C-alpha positions as CSV (number, residue, x, y, z in Angstrom):
1,X,-86.2,-7.0,-50.3
2,X,-88.1,-5.6,-53.3
3,X,-87.3,-6.4,-56.9
4,X,-85.1,-3.4,-57.5
5,X,-83.0,-4.4,-54.5
6,X,-82.8,-8.1,-55.5
7,X,-81.5,-7.1,-59.0
8,X,-79.0,-4.8,-57.4
9,X,-77.9,-7.5,-55.0
10,X,-77.5,-9.9,-58.0
11,X,-75.5,-7.4,-60.0
12,X,-73.1,-6.7,-57.1
13,X,-72.6,-10.3,-56.0
14,X,-72.5,-12.4,-59.2
15,X,-69.2,-14.3,-59.5
16,X,-67.5,-15.5,-62.7
17,X,-67.4,-19.1,-61.4
18,X,-71.2,-19.1,-61.1
19,X,-71.7,-18.4,-64.8
20,X,-72.2,-21.6,-66.9
21,X,-69.7,-22.3,-69.7
22,X,-72.4,-22.0,-72.4
23,X,-73.4,-18.6,-71.1
24,X,-69.8,-17.4,-71.3
25,X,-69.6,-18.6,-74.9
26,X,-72.8,-16.9,-75.8
27,X,-71.6,-13.7,-74.1
28,X,-68.4,-13.8,-76.1
29,X,-70.3,-14.2,-79.4
30,X,-72.3,-11.1,-78.5
31,X,-69.1,-9.2,-77.7
32,X,-67.4,-10.0,-81.0
33,X,-70.6,-9.1,-82.8
34,X,-71.1,-5.7,-81.1
35,X,-67.4,-4.7,-81.5
36,X,-67.5,-5.5,-85.2
37,X,-70.9,-3.8,-85.7
38,X,-69.7,-0.7,-83.8
39,X,-66.5,-0.4,-85.8
40,X,-68.6,-0.6,-88.9
41,X,-71.0,2.0,-87.6
42,X,-68.1,4.4,-86.7
43,X,-67.7,5.3,-90.3
44,X,-71.3,6.6,-90.8
45,X,-71.8,10.3,-91.0
46,X,-74.2,10.4,-88.0
47,X,-71.6,8.6,-85.9
48,X,-69.0,11.0,-87.0
49,X,-71.2,13.8,-85.8
50,X,-71.4,12.2,-82.3
51,X,-67.7,11.6,-82.3
52,X,-67.0,15.3,-83.2
53,X,-69.4,16.3,-80.4
54,X,-67.6,14.1,-77.8
55,X,-64.2,15.2,-79.0
56,X,-65.1,18.9,-78.6
57,X,-66.5,18.3,-75.1
58,X,-64.3,15.5,-73.8
59,X,-62.8,15.5,-70.4
60,X,-59.7,13.5,-69.5
61,X,-60.1,9.8,-69.4
62,X,-58.7,6.4,-70.3
63,X,-61.5,5.0,-72.5
64,X,-61.4,4.1,-76.2
65,X,-63.7,5.7,-78.7
66,X,-63.8,3.0,-81.3
67,X,-61.8,3.8,-84.5
68,X,-60.1,6.8,-82.8
69,X,-56.6,7.4,-81.4
70,X,-57.7,9.8,-78.6
71,X,-59.5,8.9,-75.4
72,X,-62.4,10.2,-73.4
73,X,-64.0,9.5,-70.0
74,X,-66.3,6.5,-69.6
75,X,-69.6,8.3,-70.1
76,X,-68.4,10.1,-73.2
77,X,-66.9,7.0,-74.8
78,X,-70.1,5.1,-74.1
79,X,-72.2,7.8,-75.8
80,X,-70.0,7.6,-78.9
81,X,-69.6,3.9,-79.0
82,X,-73.3,3.2,-78.3
83,X,-74.3,5.5,-81.1
84,X,-71.9,3.6,-83.4
85,X,-73.4,0.3,-82.3
86,X,-76.9,1.3,-83.4
87,X,-75.7,3.3,-86.4
88,X,-76.8,0.8,-89.0
89,X,-79.4,-1.5,-87.6
90,X,-76.9,-4.4,-87.1
91,X,-76.5,-4.6,-83.3
92,X,-77.7,-7.7,-81.4
93,X,-81.1,-7.8,-79.6
94,X,-82.9,-9.8,-76.9
95,X,-85.2,-12.4,-78.4
96,X,-88.1,-12.8,-77.8
97,X,-88.5,-9.1,-78.1
98,X,-88.3,-7.0,-75.0
99,X,-86.9,-3.7,-76.3
100,X,-83.4,-4.6,-75.2
101,X,-80.1,-4.4,-77.1
102,X,-77.6,-6.0,-74.8
103,X,-74.4,-5.4,-76.8
104,X,-74.9,-1.6,-77.0
105,X,-76.4,-1.0,-73.6
106,X,-74.7,-3.6,-71.4
107,X,-71.4,-4.5,-73.0
108,X,-70.2,-1.1,-74.3
109,X,-70.7,0.7,-71.0
110,X,-68.9,-2.2,-69.3
111,X,-66.0,-1.9,-71.7
112,X,-65.5,1.8,-71.1
113,X,-65.8,1.4,-67.3
114,X,-63.4,-1.5,-67.4
115,X,-60.8,0.6,-69.1
116,X,-61.4,3.5,-66.6
117,X,-60.9,1.2,-63.6
118,X,-58.2,-1.1,-65.0
119,X,-60.3,-4.3,-64.8
120,X,-59.4,-7.6,-66.2
121,X,-61.3,-9.8,-68.7
122,X,-63.1,-11.9,-66.1
123,X,-64.4,-8.8,-64.4
124,X,-65.6,-7.4,-67.8
125,X,-67.4,-10.7,-68.7
126,X,-69.0,-10.9,-65.3
127,X,-70.2,-7.3,-65.5
128,X,-71.6,-7.9,-68.9
129,X,-73.5,-11.0,-67.9
130,X,-74.9,-9.3,-64.8
131,X,-75.9,-6.2,-66.8
132,X,-77.6,-8.4,-69.4
133,X,-79.7,-9.9,-66.7
134,X,-80.8,-6.5,-65.4
135,X,-81.6,-4.8,-68.7
136,X,-83.3,-7.8,-70.1
137,X,-85.5,-8.4,-67.1
138,X,-86.5,-4.7,-67.0
139,X,-87.5,-5.0,-70.7
140,X,-89.6,-8.2,-70.2
141,X,-91.3,-6.7,-67.1
142,X,-92.3,-3.6,-69.0
143,X,-93.6,-5.5,-71.9
144,X,-94.5,-4.5,-75.5
145,X,-96.8,-1.6,-74.6
146,X,-93.9,0.8,-74.3
147,X,-93.7,1.0,-78.1
148,X,-97.4,0.9,-78.6
149,X,-97.5,4.1,-76.6
150,X,-94.8,5.6,-78.7
151,X,-91.7,5.1,-76.6
152,X,-88.6,3.6,-78.2
153,X,-88.1,0.8,-75.7
154,X,-84.2,0.3,-75.8
155,X,-83.8,4.0,-75.2
156,X,-85.6,3.5,-71.9
157,X,-84.4,0.1,-70.8
158,X,-80.8,0.7,-71.8
159,X,-80.1,3.0,-68.9
160,X,-80.5,0.1,-66.4
161,X,-78.0,-2.0,-68.4
162,X,-75.5,0.8,-68.4
163,X,-76.0,1.4,-64.7
164,X,-75.5,-2.3,-63.8
165,X,-72.4,-2.7,-65.9
166,X,-70.7,0.5,-64.8
167,X,-71.8,0.1,-61.2
168,X,-70.4,-3.4,-61.0
169,X,-67.0,-2.3,-62.3
170,X,-66.9,0.8,-60.1
171,X,-67.3,-1.5,-57.1
172,X,-70.7,-0.2,-55.9
173,X,-72.1,-1.9,-52.9
174,X,-75.8,-3.0,-52.9
175,X,-77.1,0.2,-51.5
176,X,-75.3,2.3,-54.1
177,X,-76.3,0.0,-56.9
178,X,-79.9,0.5,-55.9
179,X,-79.3,4.2,-56.1
180,X,-77.7,3.8,-59.5
181,X,-80.9,2.1,-60.7
182,X,-83.0,4.8,-59.1
183,X,-81.0,7.5,-60.9
184,X,-81.0,5.5,-64.2
185,X,-84.8,5.5,-64.2
186,X,-84.8,9.3,-64.6
187,X,-82.3,9.1,-67.5
188,X,-84.7,6.9,-69.5
189,X,-86.3,8.4,-72.6
190,X,-86.8,8.1,-76.3
191,X,-89.7,8.5,-78.8
192,X,-90.9,6.5,-81.7
193,X,-91.7,9.6,-83.8
194,X,-88.6,8.9,-85.9
195,X,-90.7,6.3,-87.7
196,X,-93.3,8.8,-88.8
197,X,-91.4,12.0,-89.5
198,X,-90.4,13.4,-92.8
199,X,-87.0,14.5,-91.5
200,X,-85.1,13.8,-88.3
201,X,-85.2,10.0,-88.2
202,X,-81.5,10.1,-87.5
203,X,-82.3,10.5,-83.8
204,X,-82.9,6.8,-83.6
205,X,-79.2,6.3,-84.2
206,X,-78.4,8.2,-81.0
207,X,-80.9,6.5,-78.7
208,X,-78.8,3.5,-77.4
209,X,-75.6,5.6,-76.9
210,X,-77.7,8.2,-75.0
211,X,-79.3,5.4,-72.8
212,X,-76.0,3.7,-72.1
213,X,-74.3,7.0,-71.3
214,X,-77.1,7.8,-68.9
215,X,-76.5,4.5,-67.1
216,X,-72.8,5.2,-66.7
217,X,-73.6,8.6,-65.3
218,X,-76.1,7.1,-62.9
219,X,-73.5,4.7,-61.5
220,X,-70.9,7.5,-61.2
221,X,-73.4,9.7,-59.4
222,X,-74.3,6.8,-57.1
223,X,-70.6,6.3,-56.3
224,X,-70.5,9.9,-55.1
225,X,-73.4,9.3,-52.7
226,X,-76.3,10.6,-54.9
227,X,-79.5,8.7,-54.2
228,X,-82.4,7.5,-56.3
229,X,-85.7,5.8,-55.4
230,X,-85.3,2.2,-54.1
231,X,-88.5,1.2,-55.8
232,X,-87.7,2.7,-59.2
233,X,-88.8,-0.4,-61.1
234,X,-91.9,-1.6,-59.3
235,X,-93.2,1.4,-57.4
236,X,-96.5,3.2,-58.1
237,X,-94.7,5.8,-60.1
238,X,-91.8,3.6,-61.0
239,X,-90.5,2.6,-64.5
240,X,-92.7,-0.4,-65.2
241,X,-96.0,1.1,-64.1
242,X,-95.4,4.5,-65.7
243,X,-94.2,3.3,-69.1
244,X,-96.2,0.0,-69.4
245,X,-100.0,-0.6,-69.7
246,X,-99.6,-4.1,-68.2
247,X,-96.3,-4.6,-66.3
248,X,-95.2,-8.1,-65.5
249,X,-93.4,-7.3,-62.3
250,X,-92.7,-11.0,-61.4
251,X,-90.5,-11.2,-64.5
252,X,-88.0,-8.8,-62.8
253,X,-86.7,-11.7,-60.6
254,X,-88.2,-14.9,-61.9
255,X,-85.4,-17.5,-62.3
256,X,-82.7,-15.0,-61.3
257,X,-79.5,-16.8,-60.9
258,X,-80.8,-19.9,-62.7
259,X,-81.8,-18.7,-66.1
260,X,-79.3,-16.5,-68.0
261,X,-80.5,-13.9,-70.4
262,X,-77.3,-14.0,-72.5
263,X,-78.8,-17.2,-73.9
264,X,-81.7,-15.0,-75.3
265,X,-79.4,-12.8,-77.5
266,X,-80.2,-12.8,-81.2
267,X,-77.6,-11.8,-83.7
268,X,-78.6,-10.0,-86.9
269,X,-77.6,-10.9,-90.4
270,X,-79.2,-8.0,-92.2
271,X,-78.8,-4.2,-91.7
272,X,-82.5,-3.6,-90.9
273,X,-85.0,-3.9,-88.1
274,X,-85.1,-7.3,-86.5
275,X,-88.8,-7.7,-87.5
276,X,-87.8,-7.7,-91.1
277,X,-85.5,-10.7,-90.8
278,X,-88.0,-13.5,-90.9
279,X,-89.8,-11.9,-93.9
280,X,-86.6,-11.6,-95.8
281,X,-85.6,-15.2,-94.9
282,X,-89.0,-16.5,-95.9
283,X,-88.9,-14.8,-99.3
284,X,-85.4,-16.1,-99.9
285,X,-86.6,-19.6,-99.1
286,X,-89.5,-19.4,-101.6
287,X,-87.2,-18.0,-104.3
288,X,-84.8,-20.9,-103.8
289,X,-87.6,-23.5,-103.7
290,X,-89.7,-22.2,-106.6
291,X,-87.3,-20.3,-108.9
292,X,-89.1,-17.0,-109.6
293,X,-87.8,-13.5,-110.0
294,X,-89.2,-10.0,-109.3
295,X,-90.9,-9.8,-112.7
296,X,-93.0,-12.9,-111.8
297,X,-94.5,-11.4,-108.6
298,X,-98.0,-9.9,-108.5
299,X,-98.0,-9.4,-104.7
300,X,-96.3,-10.4,-101.5
301,X,-98.2,-10.8,-98.2
302,X,-96.3,-10.8,-94.9
303,X,-98.2,-11.9,-91.8
304,X,-96.9,-11.5,-88.3
305,X,-97.4,-9.8,-85.0
306,X,-99.5,-6.6,-84.6
307,X,-96.3,-4.4,-84.6
308,X,-95.6,-5.3,-88.2
309,X,-98.7,-3.4,-89.2
310,X,-98.7,-0.6,-86.6
311,X,-95.0,0.3,-86.8
312,X,-93.4,-1.1,-89.9
313,X,-95.9,-0.5,-92.7
314,X,-93.9,2.3,-94.3
315,X,-94.4,2.5,-98.0
316,X,-92.7,5.7,-98.9
317,X,-89.5,5.9,-96.7
318,X,-88.1,9.4,-96.6
319,X,-84.5,8.4,-95.8
320,X,-82.3,5.4,-95.2
321,X,-83.3,5.2,-91.5
322,X,-87.0,4.8,-92.2
323,X,-86.2,2.5,-95.1
324,X,-84.3,0.1,-92.8
325,X,-87.3,0.3,-90.5
326,X,-89.8,-0.4,-93.3
327,X,-90.6,-4.1,-93.8
328,X,-92.1,-3.6,-97.3
329,X,-89.0,-1.8,-98.4
330,X,-86.6,-4.4,-96.9
331,X,-88.5,-7.3,-98.4
332,X,-88.5,-5.5,-101.8
333,X,-84.8,-4.7,-101.6
334,X,-83.9,-8.3,-100.9
335,X,-85.3,-9.3,-104.3
336,X,-82.7,-7.1,-106.1
337,X,-79.7,-6.9,-103.7
338,X,-77.9,-9.2,-101.2
339,X,-79.4,-8.3,-97.8
340,X,-76.4,-9.9,-96.2
341,X,-74.3,-7.1,-97.6
342,X,-74.9,-3.9,-95.5
343,X,-73.8,-1.9,-98.5
344,X,-77.0,-2.9,-100.2
345,X,-78.8,-0.5,-97.8
346,X,-77.9,2.9,-99.0
347,X,-79.6,6.2,-100.0
348,X,-79.6,5.3,-103.7
349,X,-81.8,2.3,-103.0
350,X,-84.3,4.5,-101.1
351,X,-84.8,6.3,-104.4
352,X,-84.6,3.2,-106.7
353,X,-87.9,3.2,-108.7
354,X,-88.0,-0.6,-109.2
355,X,-87.5,-1.2,-105.4
356,X,-90.1,1.4,-104.5
357,X,-92.6,-0.1,-107.0
358,X,-92.1,-3.6,-105.4
359,X,-92.4,-2.0,-102.0
360,X,-95.9,-1.0,-102.9
361,X,-96.7,-4.7,-103.7
362,X,-95.9,-5.9,-100.2
363,X,-98.9,-6.2,-97.9
364,X,-98.6,-6.6,-94.1
365,X,-101.2,-8.2,-92.0
366,X,-101.7,-9.6,-88.5
367,X,-101.3,-13.4,-88.5
368,X,-103.7,-14.9,-86.0
369,X,-101.7,-18.1,-85.4
370,X,-98.4,-16.2,-84.9
371,X,-100.2,-13.9,-82.5
372,X,-101.9,-16.7,-80.6
373,X,-98.8,-18.8,-80.3
374,X,-96.7,-15.8,-79.3
375,X,-94.1,-16.5,-81.9
376,X,-93.0,-12.9,-81.7
377,X,-90.7,-12.2,-84.7
378,X,-92.0,-15.0,-86.9
379,X,-93.4,-14.3,-90.3
380,X,-95.6,-16.1,-92.8
381,X,-94.6,-15.0,-96.3
382,X,-97.0,-15.6,-99.2
383,X,-96.0,-14.8,-102.8
384,X,-98.7,-14.4,-105.4
385,X,-97.2,-15.1,-108.8
386,X,-98.5,-13.7,-112.1
387,X,-99.1,-17.2,-113.4
388,X,-101.7,-17.9,-110.6
389,X,-99.5,-19.9,-108.3
390,X,-99.3,-19.0,-104.6
391,X,-96.4,-20.1,-102.5
392,X,-96.1,-19.7,-98.7
393,X,-93.2,-20.1,-96.2
394,X,-93.4,-19.8,-92.4
395,X,-90.3,-18.8,-90.6
396,X,-90.6,-19.1,-86.8
397,X,-86.9,-18.8,-85.8
398,X,-84.9,-16.8,-88.3
399,X,-81.2,-17.6,-88.7
400,X,-79.4,-15.8,-85.8
401,X,-82.3,-16.1,-83.3
402,X,-81.4,-17.8,-80.0
403,X,-83.1,-21.1,-81.1
404,X,-81.4,-21.0,-84.5
405,X,-78.1,-19.3,-83.7
406,X,-75.3,-18.5,-86.1
407,X,-72.4,-20.9,-86.0
408,X,-68.9,-19.7,-85.0
409,X,-67.8,-19.5,-88.6
410,X,-70.8,-17.4,-89.6
411,X,-70.3,-15.1,-86.7
412,X,-66.6,-14.6,-87.5
413,X,-67.4,-14.1,-91.2
414,X,-69.9,-11.3,-90.3
415,X,-67.4,-9.6,-88.1
416,X,-64.7,-9.9,-90.8
417,X,-66.9,-8.4,-93.5
418,X,-67.8,-5.5,-91.3
419,X,-64.3,-4.6,-90.2
420,X,-62.3,-5.4,-93.3
421,X,-61.9,-1.7,-94.2
422,X,-60.8,-0.8,-90.7
423,X,-58.7,-3.6,-89.3
424,X,-55.7,-5.3,-90.9
425,X,-56.2,-9.1,-91.2
426,X,-53.7,-9.8,-88.4
427,X,-55.4,-7.3,-86.1
428,X,-58.7,-8.9,-86.8
429,X,-57.4,-12.3,-86.0
430,X,-56.0,-11.0,-82.7
431,X,-59.4,-9.4,-81.9
432,X,-61.2,-12.7,-82.4
433,X,-58.6,-14.5,-80.2
434,X,-58.8,-11.8,-77.5
435,X,-62.6,-12.0,-77.3
436,X,-62.7,-15.8,-77.1
437,X,-60.0,-15.9,-74.5
438,X,-61.2,-12.9,-72.6
439,X,-61.2,-14.5,-69.2
440,X,-57.3,-14.7,-69.6
441,X,-56.9,-11.0,-70.4
442,X,-55.2,-9.3,-67.5
443,X,-55.9,-5.7,-68.7
444,X,-58.7,-4.6,-70.9
445,X,-56.3,-2.3,-72.8
446,X,-55.0,-5.5,-74.5
447,X,-58.4,-5.8,-76.1
448,X,-59.3,-2.1,-76.6
449,X,-55.9,-1.4,-78.2
450,X,-57.2,-3.5,-81.2
451,X,-60.3,-1.3,-81.6
452,X,-58.7,2.0,-82.8
453,X,-58.4,1.0,-86.4
454,X,-55.4,0.3,-88.7
455,X,-56.6,2.1,-91.8
């Protein structure tokens, strides 16, 4: 049995009773987070464009498009909801980094397929945990070279999460699940050029919805008897060897059934790329400890992994998307606005002269210790003050990372803030209760009925 087959076997045969309690709790936290993030994202103009596209093309189905009163089929709903999830850089990610966004590309396709098949809450939770294992292991096995080569990793890995989630809920046997993975490999795609273009960065907002939709379609095709290569992950021309310079194939199955990837999900506090979180937190700590303001700063140096320099050193963002991807801009913005408020990230800030002037004072560099210790999304922030002082803070595990997770109250507060314009207080309270008692929900419609919006 090869690695693709072993993952398929796992996705088909995992049982709810085999999942530890702490994994279920972590999965529920991720679910509440992604639902709130997606509802917030549903209001953005680029999400509205995808919703309009889906509505014009929709076929009959039973699946909720978040914030809408009409329904679509599973693949179409997943496309719209996945685009909403990634609409504003707030959706949860796998940590350490592996190019994986489990909420958008594992849970949302599971939700749509659960509605289509009439599944209960235990089945939905089990499908999500299984899909999280698959998509995360594919990401770890492929490694960081995907994005060094110019591919947007979650747009590639996400198809496998969607295929595993949908395939599980469609009742695929092991052979058909292998086929679903084989098909999903040919749905993978997405380029990093959004981070370098003058116009068109909006395409990044679509990547996760497109990937998750592709996974659902792969599972549906496999259900009908369509076949894909059984060695799609590890083969000579398979996913890992084609997209990666140094694939770690053993990671596909190492600890499978013992270690649970849900425990590696990080939840964002700021509406910007995850690599900006430690720099923002480090700067905030220095301001609290040493009481200085923007006018006191000569220069800010941020040290971290190589990707900070190669991908995030954007000093003249052309739109909000590239601004949210720019570490210098996000660090500068955090000096003038509350980064915890997603409303702080808007087009006006992209043209704000004082923020742009501070952006040019932020220097990024590779930090040898962070690289050597594989601290991934850590950052060493040094502020050079005009009076000659130099203050430094090292953030290894930012708040929200798996080793420094948000508390329940913090998680609920984030979800409430994101949905307050869409959900009435009573509806929000029912949503939180439904998520944290999901194993008792007999029909997923009891959960999804809360996701259409009250306002």
